[in-house]
gemmi code that builds the backbone of each chain (N, CA, C; Angstrom):
import gemmi

chains = {
    "A": [
        ("MET", (11.100, -21.278, -5.828), (10.041, -21.326, -6.835), (10.409, -20.431, -8.003)),
        ("ASP", (10.259, -20.963, -9.183), (10.526, -20.135, -10.361), (9.324, -19.254, -10.640)),
        ("SER", (9.619, -18.038, -10.972), (8.533, -17.126, -11.290), (8.942, -16.307, -12.497)),
        ("THR", (7.991, -15.773, -13.163), (8.296, -14.795, -14.194), (7.349, -13.629, -14.009)),
        ("ILE", (7.827, -12.458, -14.373), (6.989, -11.269, -14.375), (7.079, -10.696, -15.780)),
        ("ARG", (5.952, -10.695, -16.468), (5.933, -10.136, -17.822), (5.312, -8.745, -17.763)),
        ("VAL", (5.986, -7.802, -18.372), (5.529, -6.416, -18.309), (5.438, -5.841, -19.710)),
        ("ARG", (4.344, -5.155, -19.985), (4.233, -4.386, -21.215), (3.928, -2.955, -20.822)),
        ("THR", (4.534, -2.026, -21.512), (4.328, -0.623, -21.166), (3.857, 0.135, -22.395)),
        ("LYS", (3.040, 1.156, -22.136), (2.577, 2.025, -23.211), (2.740, 3.459, -22.726)),
        ("LEU", (3.653, 4.180, -23.377), (3.982, 5.535, -22.942), (3.271, 6.557, -23.812)),
        ("GLU", (2.604, 7.510, -23.143), (1.984, 8.630, -23.848), (2.380, 9.891, -23.111)),
        ("GLY", (3.277, 10.693, -23.703), (3.824, 11.830, -22.964), (4.629, 11.290, -21.796)),
        ("ASP", (4.313, 11.739, -20.580), (5.030, 11.184, -19.421), (4.146, 10.216, -18.638)),
        ("LEU", (2.997, 9.864, -19.249), (2.081, 8.921, -18.607), (2.318, 7.525, -19.181)),
        ("VAL", (2.524, 6.573, -18.303), (2.753, 5.208, -18.791), (1.707, 4.267, -18.213)),
        ("GLN", (1.196, 3.412, -19.087), (0.314, 2.334, -18.637), (1.139, 1.068, -18.523)),
        ("MET", (1.120, 0.485, -17.332), (1.834, -0.758, -17.079), (0.831, -1.903, -17.144)),
        ("ARG", (1.183, -2.960, -17.843), (0.364, -4.175, -17.823), (1.289, -5.292, -17.367)),
        ("VAL", (0.937, -5.913, -16.259), (1.856, -6.815, -15.578), (1.195, -8.169, -15.362)),
        ("LEU", (1.925, -9.218, -15.682), (1.449, -10.584, -15.486), (2.514, -11.325, -14.677)),
        ("ILE", (2.131, -11.793, -13.513), (3.071, -12.471, -12.608), (2.694, -13.946, -12.546)),
        ("SER", (3.657, -14.831, -12.750), (3.304, -16.253, -12.612), (3.367, -16.649, -11.137)),
        ("HIS", (2.244, -17.132, -10.634), (2.165, -17.587, -9.233), (0.890, -18.421, -9.084)),
        ("PRO", (0.942, -19.539, -8.313), (-0.245, -20.410, -8.230), (-1.437, -19.761, -7.523)),
        ("MET", (-1.209, -18.828, -6.592), (-2.288, -18.148, -5.849), (-3.300, -19.174, -5.323)),
        ("GLU", (-2.775, -20.156, -4.584), (-3.633, -21.196, -4.009), (-4.393, -20.636, -2.805)),
        ("THR", (-5.697, -20.901, -2.750), (-6.531, -20.354, -1.674), (-6.403, -21.130, -0.364)),
        ("GLY", (-5.955, -22.389, -0.456), (-5.960, -23.252, 0.719), (-7.269, -24.027, 0.852)),
        ("LEU", (-8.186, -23.781, -0.101), (-9.505, -24.445, -0.058), (-9.654, -25.488, -1.162)),
        ("ARG", (-8.683, -25.518, -2.073), (-8.787, -26.408, -3.223), (-8.232, -27.796, -2.880)),
        ("LYS", (-8.902, -28.829, -3.377), (-8.399, -30.186, -3.178), (-7.711, -30.663, -4.454)),
        ("ASN", (-6.621, -31.407, -4.279), (-5.946, -31.979, -5.452), (-6.649, -33.265, -5.873)),
        ("ASP", (-6.102, -33.942, -6.893), (-6.749, -35.134, -7.438), (-6.878, -36.246, -6.403)),
        ("ALA", (-5.959, -36.242, -5.410), (-6.008, -37.260, -4.350), (-6.977, -36.875, -3.232)),
        ("GLY", (-7.643, -35.745, -3.389), (-8.628, -35.316, -2.396), (-8.030, -34.587, -1.204)),
        ("GLU", (-6.720, -34.246, -1.311), (-6.074, -33.533, -0.195), (-6.121, -32.030, -0.444)),
        ("LEU", (-6.262, -31.292, 0.643), (-6.261, -29.831, 0.513), (-4.877, -29.345, 0.091)),
        ("VAL", (-4.840, -28.472, -0.889), (-3.580, -27.860, -1.311), (-3.351, -26.643, -0.413)),
        ("PRO", (-2.184, -26.590, 0.255), (-1.960, -25.475, 1.198), (-2.068, -24.103, 0.522)),
        ("ALA", (-2.532, -23.133, 1.285), (-2.620, -21.759, 0.780), (-1.230, -21.298, 0.345)),
        ("HIS", (-1.159, -20.686, -0.813), (0.116, -20.188, -1.332), (-0.204, -19.022, -2.256)),
        ("PHE", (-0.060, -17.827, -1.724), (-0.451, -16.651, -2.509), (0.449, -15.457, -2.197)),
        ("ILE", (0.554, -14.590, -3.147), (1.340, -13.358, -2.983), (0.593, -12.440, -2.010)),
        ("GLU", (1.333, -11.931, -1.030), (0.729, -10.999, -0.063), (1.060, -9.546, -0.386)),
        ("LEU", (2.287, -9.326, -0.844), (2.734, -7.947, -1.074), (3.389, -7.825, -2.437)),
        ("VAL", (3.050, -6.760, -3.132), (3.694, -6.462, -4.412), (4.035, -4.980, -4.415)),
        ("SER", (5.241, -4.655, -4.824), (5.564, -3.231, -4.914), (6.271, -2.929, -6.225)),
        ("PHE", (6.007, -1.740, -6.712), (6.617, -1.244, -7.948), (7.376, 0.031, -7.596)),
        ("THR", (8.642, 0.107, -8.004), (9.388, 1.343, -7.756), (9.977, 1.873, -9.051)),
        ("HIS", (10.015, 3.201, -9.120), (10.542, 3.922, -10.278), (11.387, 5.052, -9.715)),
        ("LYS", (12.664, 5.074, -10.051), (13.576, 6.104, -9.535), (13.501, 6.204, -8.006)),
        ("GLU", (13.587, 5.062, -7.350), (13.618, 4.977, -5.885), (12.342, 5.494, -5.220)),
        ("ARG", (11.274, 5.572, -5.981), (10.000, 6.020, -5.436), (8.976, 4.915, -5.678)),
        ("THR", (8.182, 4.601, -4.659), (7.141, 3.592, -4.843), (6.032, 4.183, -5.695)),
        ("ILE", (5.684, 3.493, -6.779), (4.607, 3.992, -7.638), (3.317, 3.205, -7.413)),
        ("LEU", (3.428, 2.027, -6.806), (2.227, 1.271, -6.428), (2.638, 0.233, -5.398)),
        ("SER", (1.856, 0.115, -4.335), (2.126, -0.958, -3.370), (0.803, -1.681, -3.125)),
        ("ALA", (0.820, -2.969, -3.362), (-0.413, -3.738, -3.254), (-0.312, -4.764, -2.148)),
        ("GLN", (-1.472, -5.039, -1.515), (-1.620, -6.159, -0.583), (-2.682, -7.054, -1.185)),
        ("TRP", (-2.346, -8.326, -1.328), (-3.271, -9.259, -1.967), (-3.643, -10.382, -1.020)),
        ("GLY", (-4.849, -10.901, -1.236), (-5.284, -12.117, -0.569), (-5.391, -13.218, -1.620)),
        ("PRO", (-5.823, -14.415, -1.201), (-5.900, -15.537, -2.145), (-6.997, -15.376, -3.198)),
        ("ALA", (-7.833, -14.335, -3.099), (-8.890, -14.137, -4.100), (-8.397, -13.424, -5.356)),
        ("VAL", (-7.120, -13.066, -5.381), (-6.569, -12.572, -6.646), (-6.324, -13.803, -7.521)),
        ("SER", (-6.723, -13.727, -8.789), (-6.655, -14.892, -9.673), (-5.242, -15.442, -9.817)),
        ("ARG", (-5.174, -16.748, -10.138), (-3.897, -17.405, -10.418), (-3.182, -16.657, -11.550)),
        ("ASN", (-1.859, -16.580, -11.474), (-1.058, -15.804, -12.414), (-1.614, -14.377, -12.520)),
        ("PRO", (-1.469, -13.628, -11.415), (-2.133, -12.317, -11.303), (-1.805, -11.361, -12.451)),
        ("TYR", (-2.865, -10.659, -12.850), (-2.744, -9.610, -13.862), (-3.085, -8.284, -13.212)),
        ("LEU", (-2.326, -7.269, -13.560), (-2.566, -5.944, -13.005), (-2.191, -4.903, -14.045)),
        ("SER", (-3.046, -3.905, -14.198), (-2.691, -2.769, -15.040), (-2.917, -1.495, -14.253)),
        ("PHE", (-1.962, -0.561, -14.345), (-2.103, 0.743, -13.681), (-1.298, 1.775, -14.468)),
        ("LYS", (-1.490, 3.043, -14.117), (-0.835, 4.128, -14.855), (-0.170, 5.106, -13.892)),
        ("PHE", (1.005, 5.602, -14.274), (1.624, 6.653, -13.449), (2.315, 7.687, -14.329)),
        ("ARG", (2.522, 8.857, -13.742), (3.158, 9.970, -14.458), (4.617, 10.116, -14.063)),
        ("GLY", (5.362, 10.780, -14.922), (6.764, 11.074, -14.624), (7.710, 10.059, -15.248)),
        ("ALA", (7.182, 9.308, -16.222), (7.984, 8.241, -16.824), (8.588, 8.704, -18.150)),
        ("ALA", (9.692, 8.080, -18.512), (10.320, 8.331, -19.809), (10.803, 7.012, -20.376)),
        ("LYS", (10.970, 6.992, -21.689), (11.431, 5.792, -22.371), (12.764, 5.326, -21.776)),
        ("GLY", (12.881, 4.056, -21.528), (14.122, 3.495, -20.994), (14.183, 3.463, -19.473)),
        ("ASP", (13.267, 4.136, -18.800), (13.265, 4.130, -17.328), (13.076, 2.719, -16.791)),
        ("LYS", (13.756, 2.460, -15.682), (13.671, 1.139, -15.061), (12.566, 1.107, -14.000)),
        ("ILE", (11.799, 0.025, -14.019), (10.789, -0.222, -12.986), (11.220, -1.493, -12.263)),
        ("THR", (11.273, -1.435, -10.940), (11.596, -2.630, -10.158), (10.309, -3.169, -9.540)),
        ("ILE", (10.110, -4.470, -9.701), (8.890, -5.114, -9.227), (9.297, -6.201, -8.242)),
        ("SER", (8.695, -6.174, -7.048), (9.008, -7.191, -6.040), (7.736, -7.765, -5.459)),
        ("TRP", (7.757, -9.050, -5.195), (6.651, -9.629, -4.444), (7.159, -10.533, -3.328)),
        ("VAL", (6.312, -10.706, -2.316), (6.571, -11.621, -1.199), (5.298, -12.425, -1.015)),
        ("ASP", (5.427, -13.762, -0.836), (4.191, -14.530, -0.640), (4.065, -15.043, 0.794)),
        ("ASN", (2.956, -15.719, 1.082), (2.646, -16.142, 2.459), (3.553, -17.263, 2.929)),
        ("GLN", (4.307, -17.882, 2.000), (5.259, -18.920, 2.408), (6.675, -18.356, 2.527)),
        ("GLY", (6.786, -17.036, 2.459), (8.077, -16.382, 2.646), (8.944, -16.332, 1.405)),
        ("GLU", (8.404, -16.813, 0.295), (9.169, -16.715, -0.948), (9.054, -15.292, -1.486)),
        ("SER", (10.069, -14.890, -2.232), (10.024, -13.544, -2.787), (10.677, -13.527, -4.160)),
        ("TRP", (10.416, -12.490, -4.882), (10.954, -12.378, -6.226), (11.096, -10.904, -6.573)),
        ("THR", (12.166, -10.560, -7.251), (12.363, -9.191, -7.706), (12.764, -9.221, -9.161)),
        ("ASP", (12.192, -8.352, -9.927), (12.475, -8.305, -11.352), (12.505, -6.854, -11.810)),
        ("GLU", (13.040, -6.662, -12.999), (13.101, -5.315, -13.541), (12.447, -5.276, -14.908)),
        ("ALA", (11.877, -4.131, -15.214), (11.322, -3.921, -16.553), (11.707, -2.514, -16.985)),
        ("PHE", (11.725, -2.311, -18.275), (12.098, -0.998, -18.799), (10.960, -0.440, -19.648)),
        ("ILE", (10.720, 0.851, -19.507), (9.624, 1.476, -20.232), (9.996, 1.605, -21.705)),
        ("GLU", (9.089, 1.115, -22.545), (9.347, 1.141, -23.992), (8.755, 2.395, -24.613)),
    ],
    "B": [
        ("MET", (14.107, -21.400, -8.356), (14.918, -20.176, -8.443), (16.325, -20.541, -8.887)),
        ("GLN", (16.891, -19.767, -9.779), (18.240, -20.048, -10.246), (19.241, -19.736, -9.128)),
        ("PRO", (20.331, -20.561, -9.026), (21.299, -20.358, -7.945), (21.859, -18.932, -7.913)),
        ("GLN", (22.182, -18.398, -9.093), (22.750, -17.044, -9.160), (21.792, -16.029, -8.552)),
        ("ARG", (20.532, -16.230, -8.919), (19.475, -15.323, -8.471), (19.344, -15.407, -6.942)),
        ("ARG", (19.445, -16.656, -6.437), (19.336, -16.865, -4.987), (20.458, -16.119, -4.277)),
        ("GLU", (21.673, -16.219, -4.845), (22.827, -15.531, -4.247), (22.600, -14.026, -4.257)),
        ("LEU", (22.070, -13.544, -5.370), (21.829, -12.106, -5.509), (20.794, -11.645, -4.484)),
        ("LEU", (19.735, -12.447, -4.351), (18.682, -12.087, -3.391), (19.230, -12.078, -1.967)),
        ("LYS", (20.101, -13.072, -1.688), (20.706, -13.163, -0.360), (21.526, -11.901, -0.095)),
        ("LEU", (22.299, -11.527, -1.099), (23.126, -10.325, -0.980), (22.243, -9.094, -0.787)),
        ("LEU", (21.176, -9.024, -1.593), (20.264, -7.872, -1.502), (19.609, -7.799, -0.130)),
        ("SER", (19.233, -8.974, 0.407), (18.566, -8.945, 1.705), (19.555, -8.546, 2.801)),
        ("LEU", (20.827, -8.974, 2.656), (21.852, -8.561, 3.619), (22.073, -7.055, 3.543)),
        ("MET", (22.113, -6.543, 2.298), (22.297, -5.105, 2.105), (21.112, -4.336, 2.686)),
        ("ALA", (19.915, -4.897, 2.475), (18.709, -4.233, 2.984), (18.757, -4.194, 4.507)),
        ("ALA", (19.186, -5.339, 5.099), (19.263, -5.425, 6.560), (20.265, -4.411, 7.088)),
        ("ALA", (21.311, -4.170, 6.328), (22.348, -3.224, 6.752), (21.972, -1.783, 6.388)),
        ("GLY", (20.810, -1.616, 5.803), (20.343, -0.277, 5.458), (21.056, 0.323, 4.267)),
        ("LEU", (21.617, -0.544, 3.420), (22.395, -0.053, 2.278), (21.550, 0.173, 1.030)),
        ("LEU", (20.303, -0.301, 1.079), (19.447, -0.117, -0.084), (18.502, 1.055, 0.151)),
        ("PRO", (18.319, 1.883, -0.859), (17.458, 3.055, -0.672), (15.987, 2.707, -0.490)),
        ("VAL", (15.541, 1.653, -1.170), (14.129, 1.304, -1.077), (13.993, 0.074, -0.194)),
        ("ARG", (13.189, 0.200, 0.854), (12.996, -0.909, 1.766), (12.173, -1.994, 1.086)),
        ("ALA", (12.643, -3.208, 1.157), (11.903, -4.311, 0.543), (10.619, -4.554, 1.336)),
        ("ALA", (9.616, -5.081, 0.652), (8.345, -5.370, 1.319), (8.576, -6.423, 2.398)),
        ("ARG", (7.909, -6.284, 3.529), (8.043, -7.249, 4.616), (6.673, -7.776, 4.959)),
        ("SER", (6.641, -9.028, 5.440), (5.344, -9.659, 5.663), (4.509, -8.920, 6.703)),
        ("GLU", (5.151, -8.213, 7.648), (4.344, -7.487, 8.654), (3.612, -6.295, 8.045)),
        ("ASP", (3.956, -5.937, 6.808), (3.226, -4.862, 6.133), (1.857, -5.337, 5.639)),
        ("TRP", (1.645, -6.642, 5.632), (0.386, -7.203, 5.138), (-0.663, -7.110, 6.233)),
        ("ASN", (-1.798, -6.527, 5.917), (-2.844, -6.272, 6.919), (-3.689, -7.535, 7.124)),
        ("LYS", (-3.135, -8.444, 7.947), (-3.751, -9.759, 8.162), (-5.200, -9.629, 8.644)),
        ("ALA", (-5.440, -8.743, 9.590), (-6.790, -8.587, 10.162), (-7.787, -8.159, 9.083)),
        ("ALA", (-7.352, -7.276, 8.190), (-8.254, -6.825, 7.119), (-8.570, -7.984, 6.176)),
        ("PHE", (-7.579, -8.836, 5.903), (-7.801, -9.961, 4.988), (-8.590, -11.098, 5.644)),
        ("GLU", (-8.755, -11.050, 6.974), (-9.576, -12.052, 7.644), (-10.995, -11.550, 7.904)),
        ("ALA", (-11.249, -10.281, 7.594), (-12.562, -9.685, 7.873), (-13.625, -10.253, 6.935)),
        ("LYS", (-14.881, -10.241, 7.420), (-15.997, -10.771, 6.636), (-16.888, -9.648, 6.095)),
        ("LYS", (-16.788, -8.460, 6.688), (-17.677, -7.367, 6.305), (-16.881, -6.130, 5.910)),
        ("MET", (-17.466, -5.330, 5.012), (-16.769, -4.130, 4.542), (-16.427, -3.186, 5.687)),
        ("ASP", (-17.372, -2.981, 6.606), (-17.112, -2.060, 7.722), (-15.885, -2.494, 8.526)),
        ("ASP", (-15.724, -3.817, 8.673), (-14.575, -4.320, 9.432), (-13.269, -4.092, 8.672)),
        ("VAL", (-13.326, -4.262, 7.339), (-12.133, -4.005, 6.521), (-11.721, -2.542, 6.679)),
        ("VAL", (-12.713, -1.651, 6.570), (-12.427, -0.212, 6.678), (-11.808, 0.088, 8.049)),
        ("ARG", (-12.378, -0.528, 9.098), (-11.863, -0.318, 10.448), (-10.405, -0.770, 10.563)),
        ("MET", (-10.079, -1.895, 9.925), (-8.708, -2.419, 9.978), (-7.730, -1.508, 9.241)),
        ("PHE", (-8.275, -0.675, 8.338), (-7.415, 0.302, 7.664), (-7.554, 1.681, 8.319)),
        ("GLY", (-8.186, 1.706, 9.497), (-8.216, 2.932, 10.290), (-9.280, 3.939, 9.912)),
        ("GLY", (-10.356, 3.479, 9.247), (-11.404, 4.413, 8.831), (-12.729, 4.177, 9.533)),
        ("GLY", (-13.685, 5.088, 9.289), (-15.040, 4.962, 9.822), (-15.969, 4.407, 8.761)),
        ("ALA", (-17.286, 4.599, 8.943), (-18.266, 4.036, 8.007), (-18.080, 4.617, 6.603)),
        ("PRO", (-17.985, 3.754, 5.579), (-17.791, 4.257, 4.219), (-19.097, 4.770, 3.605)),
        ("GLN", (-18.977, 5.724, 2.685), (-20.142, 6.284, 1.992), (-20.137, 5.815, 0.551)),
        ("GLN", (-21.341, 5.564, 0.013), (-21.428, 5.227, -1.410), (-21.144, 6.490, -2.221)),
        ("SER", (-20.427, 6.346, -3.325), (-20.071, 7.516, -4.129), (-20.177, 7.209, -5.613)),
        ("ILE", (-20.774, 8.155, -6.361), (-20.843, 7.969, -7.819), (-19.528, 8.377, -8.472)),
        ("ASP", (-18.610, 8.938, -7.691), (-17.299, 9.302, -8.241), (-16.325, 8.138, -8.240)),
        ("LEU", (-16.833, 6.996, -7.810), (-16.019, 5.789, -7.834), (-16.717, 4.837, -8.805)),
        ("VAL", (-15.971, 4.371, -9.815), (-16.582, 3.559, -10.864), (-15.974, 2.159, -10.839)),
        ("LEU", (-16.846, 1.173, -10.747), (-16.413, -0.228, -10.770), (-17.014, -0.887, -11.995)),
        ("ASN", (-16.167, -1.322, -12.908), (-16.633, -2.021, -14.106), (-16.256, -3.487, -14.032)),
        ("GLY", (-17.152, -4.313, -14.526), (-16.894, -5.751, -14.552), (-17.979, -6.393, -15.397)),
        ("PRO", (-17.882, -7.684, -15.638), (-18.892, -8.347, -16.460), (-20.215, -8.475, -15.705)),
        ("GLU", (-21.319, -8.511, -16.438), (-22.603, -8.756, -15.800), (-22.652, -10.209, -15.317)),
        ("ILE", (-22.171, -11.078, -16.198), (-22.103, -12.510, -15.875), (-20.666, -12.981, -16.093)),
        ("ALA", (-20.081, -13.607, -15.068), (-18.749, -14.185, -15.209), (-18.930, -15.689, -15.402)),
        ("GLU", (-18.534, -16.179, -16.561), (-18.652, -17.614, -16.843), (-17.791, -18.408, -15.857)),
        ("ASN", (-16.587, -17.887, -15.621), (-15.622, -18.583, -14.788), (-15.281, -17.712, -13.581)),
        ("GLY", (-15.742, -18.134, -12.403), (-15.507, -17.357, -11.193), (-14.037, -17.273, -10.794)),
        ("ALA", (-13.186, -18.098, -11.406), (-11.763, -18.070, -11.057), (-11.049, -16.877, -11.666)),
        ("VAL", (-11.637, -16.314, -12.714), (-10.997, -15.204, -13.426), (-12.060, -14.169, -13.800)),
        ("VAL", (-12.283, -13.226, -12.902), (-13.280, -12.183, -13.151), (-12.546, -10.854, -13.329)),
        ("PRO", (-12.556, -10.310, -14.552), (-11.831, -9.057, -14.784), (-12.592, -7.861, -14.220)),
        ("LEU", (-11.882, -6.976, -13.526), (-12.487, -5.782, -12.948), (-11.660, -4.559, -13.332)),
        ("GLU", (-12.353, -3.436, -13.432), (-11.677, -2.156, -13.663), (-12.253, -1.154, -12.671)),
        ("ILE", (-11.386, -0.414, -12.019), (-11.834, 0.563, -11.029), (-11.204, 1.909, -11.345)),
        ("GLU", (-12.044, 2.949, -11.324), (-11.528, 4.297, -11.511), (-12.142, 5.189, -10.443)),
        ("SER", (-11.307, 5.969, -9.799), (-11.801, 6.927, -8.809), (-11.665, 8.331, -9.366)),
        ("LYS", (-12.754, 9.090, -9.264), (-12.711, 10.505, -9.636), (-12.708, 11.367, -8.381)),
        ("LEU", (-12.537, 10.725, -7.233), (-12.459, 11.440, -5.954), (-11.074, 12.080, -5.863)),
        ("SER", (-11.020, 13.359, -5.459), (-9.704, 13.979, -5.389), (-8.920, 13.383, -4.214)),
        ("ASN", (-7.610, 13.338, -4.393), (-6.698, 12.778, -3.387), (-7.010, 11.328, -3.027)),
        ("THR", (-7.259, 10.512, -4.039), (-7.467, 9.083, -3.779), (-6.139, 8.460, -3.348)),
        ("GLU", (-6.151, 7.853, -2.170), (-4.914, 7.311, -1.587), (-4.814, 5.795, -1.710)),
        ("SER", (-5.976, 5.154, -1.825), (-5.942, 3.700, -1.971), (-7.236, 3.223, -2.617)),
        ("ILE", (-7.150, 2.057, -3.217), (-8.325, 1.413, -3.814), (-8.282, -0.054, -3.390)),
        ("ALA", (-9.438, -0.569, -2.942), (-9.502, -1.974, -2.556), (-10.669, -2.643, -3.274)),
        ("ILE", (-10.586, -3.966, -3.392), (-11.650, -4.757, -4.011), (-12.179, -5.725, -2.957)),
        ("LEU", (-13.503, -5.710, -2.775), (-14.146, -6.570, -1.784), (-15.208, -7.409, -2.476)),
        ("ILE", (-15.289, -8.674, -2.107), (-16.235, -9.591, -2.727), (-17.082, -10.196, -1.618)),
        ("GLU", (-18.351, -9.765, -1.603), (-19.267, -10.006, -0.487), (-19.305, -11.449, 0.004)),
        ("LYS", (-19.435, -12.409, -0.927), (-19.659, -13.797, -0.490), (-18.438, -14.695, -0.595)),
        ("ASN", (-17.254, -14.114, -0.745), (-16.046, -14.933, -0.662), (-15.797, -15.288, 0.809)),
        ("PRO", (-14.977, -16.333, 1.071), (-14.712, -16.717, 2.468), (-14.209, -15.536, 3.306)),
        ("ASN", (-13.361, -14.693, 2.708), (-12.957, -13.432, 3.335), (-13.272, -12.332, 2.329)),
        ("ILE", (-13.805, -11.214, 2.810), (-14.362, -10.240, 1.863), (-13.300, -9.465, 1.076)),
        ("LEU", (-12.149, -9.196, 1.700), (-11.138, -8.373, 1.023), (-10.327, -9.219, 0.027)),
        ("ALA", (-10.311, -8.786, -1.230), (-9.538, -9.511, -2.243), (-8.176, -8.860, -2.459)),
        ("ALA", (-8.165, -7.540, -2.580), (-6.913, -6.849, -2.891), (-6.994, -5.398, -2.446)),
        ("TYR", (-5.845, -4.857, -2.082), (-5.737, -3.469, -1.637), (-4.544, -2.846, -2.365)),
        ("PHE", (-4.752, -1.664, -2.913), (-3.685, -0.994, -3.658), (-3.441, 0.396, -3.070)),
        ("GLY", (-2.242, 0.647, -2.631), (-1.865, 1.988, -2.186), (-1.472, 2.804, -3.411)),
        ("ILE", (-2.096, 3.984, -3.539), (-1.902, 4.816, -4.733), (-1.165, 6.099, -4.332)),
        ("PRO", (0.140, 6.163, -4.540), (0.853, 7.392, -4.170), (0.603, 8.519, -5.184)),
        ("PRO", (0.882, 9.775, -4.818), (0.736, 10.869, -5.781), (1.561, 10.572, -7.036)),
        ("GLY", (1.027, 10.887, -8.197), (1.729, 10.600, -9.453), (1.206, 9.339, -10.117)),
        ("THR", (0.568, 8.473, -9.313), (-0.065, 7.272, -9.869), (-1.557, 7.551, -9.990)),
        ("LEU", (-2.137, 7.206, -11.145), (-3.552, 7.499, -11.373), (-4.439, 6.571, -10.552)),
        ("PRO", (-5.568, 7.087, -10.058), (-6.484, 6.224, -9.297), (-7.327, 5.369, -10.231)),
        ("TRP", (-6.638, 4.500, -10.947), (-7.263, 3.636, -11.947), (-6.510, 2.324, -11.947)),
        ("LEU", (-7.208, 1.216, -12.033), (-6.506, -0.054, -12.186), (-7.421, -1.135, -12.737)),
        ("GLN", (-6.791, -2.114, -13.294), (-7.478, -3.314, -13.781), (-6.794, -4.526, -13.169)),
        ("THR", (-7.618, -5.503, -12.755), (-7.039, -6.750, -12.275), (-8.072, -7.864, -12.443)),
        ("ARG", (-7.720, -9.057, -11.997), (-8.621, -10.216, -12.120), (-8.720, -10.893, -10.766)),
        ("VAL", (-9.957, -11.234, -10.382), (-10.164, -11.845, -9.062), (-11.003, -13.118, -9.154)),
        ("LYS", (-11.001, -13.861, -8.032), (-11.824, -15.075, -7.927), (-13.104, -14.746, -7.182)),
        ("MET", (-14.216, -15.305, -7.651), (-15.500, -15.153, -6.961), (-16.090, -16.521, -6.691)),
        ("ALA", (-16.472, -16.784, -5.441), (-17.019, -18.085, -5.063), (-18.410, -18.290, -5.653)),
        ("GLU", (-19.195, -17.207, -5.708), (-20.573, -17.312, -6.191), (-21.081, -15.920, -6.567)),
        ("THR", (-22.267, -15.885, -7.153), (-22.907, -14.619, -7.497), (-23.046, -13.748, -6.252)),
        ("CYS", (-22.606, -12.501, -6.357), (-22.734, -11.598, -5.205), (-22.384, -10.175, -5.597)),
        ("THR", (-22.424, -9.297, -4.606), (-22.039, -7.904, -4.825), (-20.529, -7.770, -4.682)),
        ("VAL", (-19.944, -7.058, -5.637), (-18.521, -6.733, -5.564), (-18.428, -5.241, -5.244)),
        ("TYR", (-17.511, -4.886, -4.361), (-17.337, -3.488, -3.979), (-15.951, -2.987, -4.368)),
        ("ALA", (-15.922, -1.741, -4.840), (-14.662, -1.004, -4.911), (-14.698, -0.068, -3.714)),
        ("LEU", (-13.602, -0.015, -2.996), (-13.525, 0.816, -1.794), (-12.315, 1.730, -1.957)),
        ("ALA", (-12.536, 3.030, -1.827), (-11.415, 3.965, -1.993), (-11.293, 4.844, -0.765)),
        ("ARG", (-10.055, 5.187, -0.458), (-9.800, 6.160, 0.588), (-9.352, 7.436, -0.120)),
        ("ALA", (-10.049, 8.527, 0.160), (-9.715, 9.807, -0.473), (-9.839, 10.905, 0.565)),
        ("GLY", (-8.798, 11.692, 0.711), (-8.800, 12.754, 1.720), (-9.088, 12.218, 3.111)),
        ("GLY", (-8.650, 10.997, 3.370), (-8.810, 10.417, 4.705), (-10.154, 9.746, 4.950)),
        ("ARG", (-11.100, 9.848, 3.981), (-12.406, 9.211, 4.169), (-12.564, 8.045, 3.200)),
        ("PHE", (-13.468, 7.132, 3.559), (-13.681, 5.944, 2.718), (-14.993, 6.034, 1.944)),
        ("TYR", (-14.927, 5.642, 0.682), (-16.082, 5.663, -0.216), (-16.154, 4.316, -0.933)),
        ("TYR", (-17.373, 3.933, -1.350), (-17.463, 2.671, -2.073), (-18.416, 2.759, -3.256)),
        ("ALA", (-18.233, 1.819, -4.171), (-19.145, 1.595, -5.288), (-19.470, 0.112, -5.270)),
        ("ALA", (-20.697, -0.243, -5.682), (-21.117, -1.643, -5.630), (-21.615, -2.084, -6.999)),
        ("ARG", (-21.453, -3.373, -7.284), (-21.906, -3.932, -8.544), (-22.170, -5.423, -8.349)),
        ("GLU", (-23.334, -5.893, -8.816), (-23.582, -7.326, -8.715), (-22.985, -8.042, -9.928)),
        ("ILE", (-22.283, -9.106, -9.671), (-21.724, -9.923, -10.753), (-22.221, -11.364, -10.558)),
        ("LYS", (-22.864, -11.870, -11.616), (-23.359, -13.252, -11.549), (-22.231, -14.193, -11.957)),
        ("VAL", (-22.129, -15.288, -11.226), (-21.061, -16.253, -11.497), (-21.689, -17.584, -11.906)),
        ("THR", (-21.261, -18.119, -13.046), (-21.782, -19.394, -13.532), (-21.105, -20.553, -12.804)),
        ("ILE", (-19.762, -20.541, -12.766), (-19.001, -21.589, -12.069), (-18.096, -20.896, -11.064)),
        ("GLY", (-18.302, -21.190, -9.777), (-17.534, -20.534, -8.703), (-16.044, -20.807, -8.803)),
        ("GLY", (-15.246, -19.858, -8.326), (-13.804, -19.944, -8.515), (-12.986, -19.984, -7.262)),
        ("CYS", (-13.615, -20.298, -6.116), (-12.793, -20.233, -4.907), (-12.079, -21.544, -4.616)),
        ("GLY", (-12.530, -22.623, -5.273), (-11.779, -23.876, -5.118), (-10.490, -23.817, -5.913)),
        ("GLY", (-10.386, -22.872, -6.862), (-9.226, -22.861, -7.770), (-8.163, -21.880, -7.381)),
    ],
}
model = gemmi.Model(1)
for chain_id, residues in chains.items():
    chain = gemmi.Chain(chain_id)
    for i, (resn, *xyz) in enumerate(residues, 1):
        res = gemmi.Residue()
        res.name, res.seqid = resn, gemmi.SeqId(i, " ")
        for name, pos in zip(("N", "CA", "C"), xyz):
            atom = gemmi.Atom()
            atom.name, atom.element = name, gemmi.Element(name[0])
            atom.pos, atom.b_iso = gemmi.Position(*pos), 0.0
            res.add_atom(atom)
        chain.add_residue(res)
    model.add_chain(chain)
structure = gemmi.Structure()
structure.add_model(model)
structure.setup_entities()
């Protein structure tokens, strides 16, 4: 599955606000398609963010997180150019890892 | 997925299996299945190893009074409780009450914004673990068009 993770960062001192948009269908398993068939559940279960080999946020999600999940959070100890690694795993065993850099 | 990317992921997973990567990749057994199948807040708290949660004014849950579209309800949660270790979002009348759980390590602020689906008008809870205890804040959000089919 193709995915994209879009990240915007706002640095103030060593505090950075991350705004993250992940493309994913986040199907609940309760929705019917146009043919009236149930669309199987397909949602991200785990998301983790790491900065300098340290986890800065680890999330567990259910299907009630909106399609193309949006998340914003803030952490300290960041500097311009620092790399953030973002990984997710979904309930169908698919996974994705991406990198973003603090602006 | 692009072929190159697939090869890279395969290599990364082999390296992870061999213990060559410093950060352990997320694994599906880390997902708290029992908590995500729970129907009540007390059960969610129990699945995360806690006792009865207390309401707290130091936990702030912001969201719209009325959500036109239940598929996309923006929420903001801030904890002023010292040593906040996690924040979760619970939606009373969804098929399963737990929507999302966030582990907040030291250095990360106990603040976040996200978007969730709501099946119908109901109470939304922010649930935080701080100093080993669980606290919650509640807010009613009216939903015009339910979002759990989407």
